[in-house]
C-alpha positions, 0 to 999 in steps of 0.5 A: 173144649175143656170138659169138667173132668179135665178141669178137675184133673188140672186142679188135682195136679195143681194141688199135688204140685203145691203139696210137693213144693211145700213139703220140699220147702218145709223139709230138711233142706229148709233148715240149711243155714238157719239159726236156732231162732228160725226153728219156730217158723220152720215148724210152722211151714212143716205144719202147713206142708202137712195141711197142704198134703192132706188137702190134696188127698181130701180133694182127690177123694171128693173128685175121684168119682166124677173124674172116673165117670164110671169108665171102668165098668165091665173092665175089671182089674187084676192086682199083681202084688210084689213081695212086701207090697203094702196091704193098705195100699192094695186095699186103697187101690181096690176101693178106687177101682170099684169107685170107677165102676170096675172090680178087682178079679183077684190079688196075685201075690208074687213070692220072693223066689220069683225075683231071686237070682238063685232061683232062675234055673227053676223059673227057666225050667218051669217056663219052658215046660209050661210053654211046651204044655200050652202049645204053640201060639200061647206064649213065645217059647223062645223068649228070655226066661223072665219075659216068657214067665211074664207072658205066662203071668198074663195067661194066668190073670189077664186077657188082651180083650176089653172085657173079662174072660173066664178062666181057661184050661191054660189059665188053670194050668199056669196058676196051679204050676206057679203055686206049686213051685211057690212062685205066685199065689193065686186067689181061690176059685175060678177068678176070671182074667182081667184086661188091666193089670195093676202091679203094686211094687214091694220092698225090693231094692233096685239091684241089677238082678231085681231090675232085670227080673222085673223088666222081663216079667212086666214086659212079658205081662204087658204083651199078654194083657190089655194094659199094665200100670206099675204103682209105687210109693213116693220114696220108690220114685226118688233117686235110688228107688226101685220105681225110679230105676224101672222108669229108666228100663226098656219096660217103661215104654210098655207100661204106665207108672205112678208114684205116691200110691201110699196116698189117696191122691196117688191111688186116684192117679193110678186108676186114671193111669189105668184108664189111660193105659186101656185107651192105648196111652202110657206115661209116668205120673205122680210127683216124680212123673215125667209126664205130669202129676195126673193123667189128663186124658 
C-alpha cells in the first residue's frame, strides 16, 4: 500500500531530478555549438534552472515534517564535522534533525591533525594507549590505526543502542585524550552518546592518504554506533570529489551517503537517510546517489 509519506518522497525525488536536469541543460554544456544570437534563450533556461532548484528546496521544506513523522523522537544524533565543514550546512542539518523530533547531542570537530599523514604516529600511539586503558572488549586493540581510532570516536560520541546513553568514564577518557592531543574537539559538558552519527565532510580533497584515513575512521565509527550517514555537497559527489571517492571505498558498504547537503532538499534527504540507516538499511542518495535521489523506506 502506498502511504502519503511515500507519495511525498516520490514527488521530492521527481522535483530533484527535474532541477538537476534543468541545471545540466542550462549550464556550460548548453552553450556548446550555439551562436551568439542564442545567448538570450540560454539565459532564460538558466533562470528556469534557478527557479526549479529553488522550488525543490521550498517543496522539501514544506513536506519535511510530514515525511519525518516524528521518527527521530528519543533517537538523538551526534554531528561529526570534518575540517572545513560549512557551519551553515551543519546548522541546517541540525534544524532538520529537530524537525524530525530528534536532537543533536553535540558537535564534535575533527582537527586537521587527525587526517594528516604526518601525524599517523601520534594517532597510532594514542589509539593503542587508549585501547589498553579502556580494557578488553571496548575497542579492538589489534585493529589498524585509523579503524581503531574510529572505534574510539564511537566510544566518545555514540552508542550501539537505540536511545541516548549517558557519558561514561570511558567516554570522558576518550574525549579528554582526543582534545588534549588536538585531534577532536568535543562539546562542553556531559553530552550524552547518540545512536546516530551524522558526518559532515569538509574541504579536504580525495588524496589517497585522506581517503585511507577517512575509510578507517568511518568504518570504525560505524562499528561502535547505531548508524553513520556521511553528508557532502553536490560538488563533492562529482568526479574528482571526496564524496565520490568515498563511495568507491569499502566503507561505503557500512555507512550511508548523501550529496547536495548545501541545499534544504539535500538536508532533508540526509535526515531521511539517517532514519533508513537506523532501520538497518544503507544506500547512496542525492543527485549523484546510486540508490536514488531520496530514500523511499
